[in-house]
DOLUM-992600 format. One record per residue (C-alpha): y, z, x. Coordinates in steps of 0.1 Angstrom, whole numbers, plus 5000, padded with zeros to 4 digits. Example, Ala and Ser with C-alpha at 12.3 -4.5 7.8 and 13.67 -1.06 7.14 Angstrom:
2
<pagu><v>4955</v><w>5078</w><u>5123</u></pagu>
<pagu><v>4989</v><w>5071</w><u>5137</u></pagu>
***
This chain:
118
<pagu><v>3931</v><w>2506</w><u>4971</u></pagu>
<pagu><v>3924</v><w>2469</w><u>4970</u></pagu>
<pagu><v>3887</v><w>2474</w><u>4978</u></pagu>
<pagu><v>3886</v><w>2500</w><u>4950</u></pagu>
<pagu><v>3901</v><w>2476</w><u>4925</u></pagu>
<pagu><v>3876</v><w>2449</w><u>4936</u></pagu>
<pagu><v>3847</v><w>2473</w><u>4932</u></pagu>
<pagu><v>3860</v><w>2483</w><u>4897</u></pagu>
<pagu><v>3862</v><w>2446</w><u>4887</u></pagu>
<pagu><v>3827</v><w>2439</w><u>4900</u></pagu>
<pagu><v>3814</v><w>2470</w><u>4882</u></pagu>
<pagu><v>3829</v><w>2460</w><u>4849</u></pagu>
<pagu><v>3814</v><w>2425</w><u>4854</u></pagu>
<pagu><v>3780</v><w>2439</w><u>4861</u></pagu>
<pagu><v>3781</v><w>2462</w><u>4831</u></pagu>
<pagu><v>3793</v><w>2434</w><u>4808</u></pagu>
<pagu><v>3772</v><w>2406</w><u>4820</u></pagu>
<pagu><v>3742</v><w>2419</w><u>4839</u></pagu>
<pagu><v>3732</v><w>2453</w><u>4824</u></pagu>
<pagu><v>3703</v><w>2458</w><u>4801</u></pagu>
<pagu><v>3671</v><w>2439</w><u>4798</u></pagu>
<pagu><v>3687</v><w>2406</w><u>4788</u></pagu>
<pagu><v>3711</v><w>2387</w><u>4810</u></pagu>
<pagu><v>3739</v><w>2367</w><u>4795</u></pagu>
<pagu><v>3739</v><w>2330</w><u>4801</u></pagu>
<pagu><v>3777</v><w>2328</w><u>4806</u></pagu>
<pagu><v>3790</v><w>2341</w><u>4840</u></pagu>
<pagu><v>3821</v><w>2362</w><u>4841</u></pagu>
<pagu><v>3854</v><w>2346</w><u>4851</u></pagu>
<pagu><v>3878</v><w>2354</w><u>4879</u></pagu>
<pagu><v>3912</v><w>2341</w><u>4889</u></pagu>
<pagu><v>3912</v><w>2359</w><u>4923</u></pagu>
<pagu><v>3936</v><w>2388</w><u>4918</u></pagu>
<pagu><v>3936</v><w>2426</w><u>4917</u></pagu>
<pagu><v>3959</v><w>2445</w><u>4893</u></pagu>
<pagu><v>3972</v><w>2480</w><u>4892</u></pagu>
<pagu><v>3994</v><w>2500</w><u>4869</u></pagu>
<pagu><v>4030</v><w>2502</w><u>4880</u></pagu>
<pagu><v>4050</v><w>2535</w><u>4879</u></pagu>
<pagu><v>4063</v><w>2524</w><u>4844</u></pagu>
<pagu><v>4027</v><w>2516</w><u>4831</u></pagu>
<pagu><v>4031</v><w>2479</w><u>4834</u></pagu>
<pagu><v>4003</v><w>2458</w><u>4848</u></pagu>
<pagu><v>4012</v><w>2446</w><u>4883</u></pagu>
<pagu><v>3994</v><w>2421</w><u>4905</u></pagu>
<pagu><v>3985</v><w>2442</w><u>4936</u></pagu>
<pagu><v>3966</v><w>2415</w><u>4956</u></pagu>
<pagu><v>3960</v><w>2378</w><u>4955</u></pagu>
<pagu><v>3929</v><w>2363</w><u>4972</u></pagu>
<pagu><v>3940</v><w>2339</w><u>4998</u></pagu>
<pagu><v>3932</v><w>2303</w><u>4987</u></pagu>
<pagu><v>3919</v><w>2316</w><u>4954</u></pagu>
<pagu><v>3928</v><w>2301</w><u>4921</u></pagu>
<pagu><v>3958</v><w>2325</w><u>4915</u></pagu>
<pagu><v>3972</v><w>2318</w><u>4949</u></pagu>
<pagu><v>3969</v><w>2281</w><u>4945</u></pagu>
<pagu><v>3986</v><w>2284</w><u>4910</u></pagu>
<pagu><v>4015</v><w>2304</w><u>4925</u></pagu>
<pagu><v>4009</v><w>2340</w><u>4914</u></pagu>
<pagu><v>4020</v><w>2366</w><u>4939</u></pagu>
<pagu><v>4015</v><w>2403</w><u>4946</u></pagu>
<pagu><v>4042</v><w>2421</w><u>4927</u></pagu>
<pagu><v>4043</v><w>2398</w><u>4897</u></pagu>
<pagu><v>4043</v><w>2418</w><u>4864</u></pagu>
<pagu><v>4017</v><w>2406</w><u>4840</u></pagu>
<pagu><v>4030</v><w>2403</w><u>4805</u></pagu>
<pagu><v>4003</v><w>2383</w><u>4787</u></pagu>
<pagu><v>3972</v><w>2362</w><u>4792</u></pagu>
<pagu><v>3963</v><w>2333</w><u>4769</u></pagu>
<pagu><v>3990</v><w>2344</w><u>4744</u></pagu>
<pagu><v>3977</v><w>2380</w><u>4742</u></pagu>
<pagu><v>4001</v><w>2407</w><u>4753</u></pagu>
<pagu><v>3987</v><w>2428</w><u>4781</u></pagu>
<pagu><v>3992</v><w>2466</w><u>4780</u></pagu>
<pagu><v>3966</v><w>2479</w><u>4805</u></pagu>
<pagu><v>3948</v><w>2468</w><u>4836</u></pagu>
<pagu><v>3915</v><w>2472</w><u>4818</u></pagu>
<pagu><v>3926</v><w>2449</w><u>4790</u></pagu>
<pagu><v>3937</v><w>2422</w><u>4815</u></pagu>
<pagu><v>3905</v><w>2425</w><u>4835</u></pagu>
<pagu><v>3884</v><w>2421</w><u>4803</u></pagu>
<pagu><v>3904</v><w>2391</w><u>4793</u></pagu>
<pagu><v>3899</v><w>2374</w><u>4826</u></pagu>
<pagu><v>3862</v><w>2384</w><u>4829</u></pagu>
<pagu><v>3856</v><w>2370</w><u>4794</u></pagu>
<pagu><v>3873</v><w>2337</w><u>4802</u></pagu>
<pagu><v>3849</v><w>2307</w><u>4805</u></pagu>
<pagu><v>3846</v><w>2295</w><u>4841</u></pagu>
<pagu><v>3861</v><w>2260</w><u>4843</u></pagu>
<pagu><v>3888</v><w>2269</w><u>4817</u></pagu>
<pagu><v>3925</v><w>2276</w><u>4824</u></pagu>
<pagu><v>3941</v><w>2310</w><u>4819</u></pagu>
<pagu><v>3977</v><w>2309</w><u>4809</u></pagu>
<pagu><v>3992</v><w>2340</w><u>4826</u></pagu>
<pagu><v>4027</v><w>2350</w><u>4817</u></pagu>
<pagu><v>4044</v><w>2371</w><u>4844</u></pagu>
<pagu><v>4078</v><w>2384</w><u>4853</u></pagu>
<pagu><v>4090</v><w>2379</w><u>4888</u></pagu>
<pagu><v>4125</v><w>2389</w><u>4899</u></pagu>
<pagu><v>4135</v><w>2395</w><u>4863</u></pagu>
<pagu><v>4125</v><w>2360</w><u>4853</u></pagu>
<pagu><v>4095</v><w>2353</w><u>4830</u></pagu>
<pagu><v>4072</v><w>2324</w><u>4838</u></pagu>
<pagu><v>4039</v><w>2311</w><u>4826</u></pagu>
<pagu><v>4013</v><w>2301</w><u>4853</u></pagu>
<pagu><v>3982</v><w>2281</w><u>4845</u></pagu>
<pagu><v>3954</v><w>2294</w><u>4866</u></pagu>
<pagu><v>3919</v><w>2278</w><u>4868</u></pagu>
<pagu><v>3892</v><w>2303</w><u>4860</u></pagu>
<pagu><v>3863</v><w>2303</w><u>4884</u></pagu>
<pagu><v>3829</v><w>2320</w><u>4882</u></pagu>
<pagu><v>3829</v><w>2355</w><u>4895</u></pagu>
<pagu><v>3802</v><w>2357</w><u>4923</u></pagu>
<pagu><v>3779</v><w>2386</w><u>4916</u></pagu>
<pagu><v>3752</v><w>2396</w><u>4941</u></pagu>
<pagu><v>3717</v><w>2390</w><u>4928</u></pagu>
<pagu><v>3694</v><w>2419</w><u>4921</u></pagu>
<pagu><v>3668</v><w>2428</w><u>4947</u></pagu>
***
């Protein structure tokens, strides 16, 4: 499941940033997590890349994502698009619920590595 989520994120990034005849100058962002829909439809962090920006900032698998940069998150796709659209080098403010307690975590956005064509 985790590799499927990673493949989906990379596919979205490729479509948004590398498709077509003209490449975008801005690379997509990543915070080093995979998300999934929980049984109640909420966005849940399913995996955190070891030593990635989210892990260093304190996000954990099982955290429920409530918002990103002040925008309420209602779907995995919406959250992935918010992160992919974030400028590498910026900081994403991710509000999560863990153990019933809300918290805001500031996560550095890194450039999503995408394999070069050819």
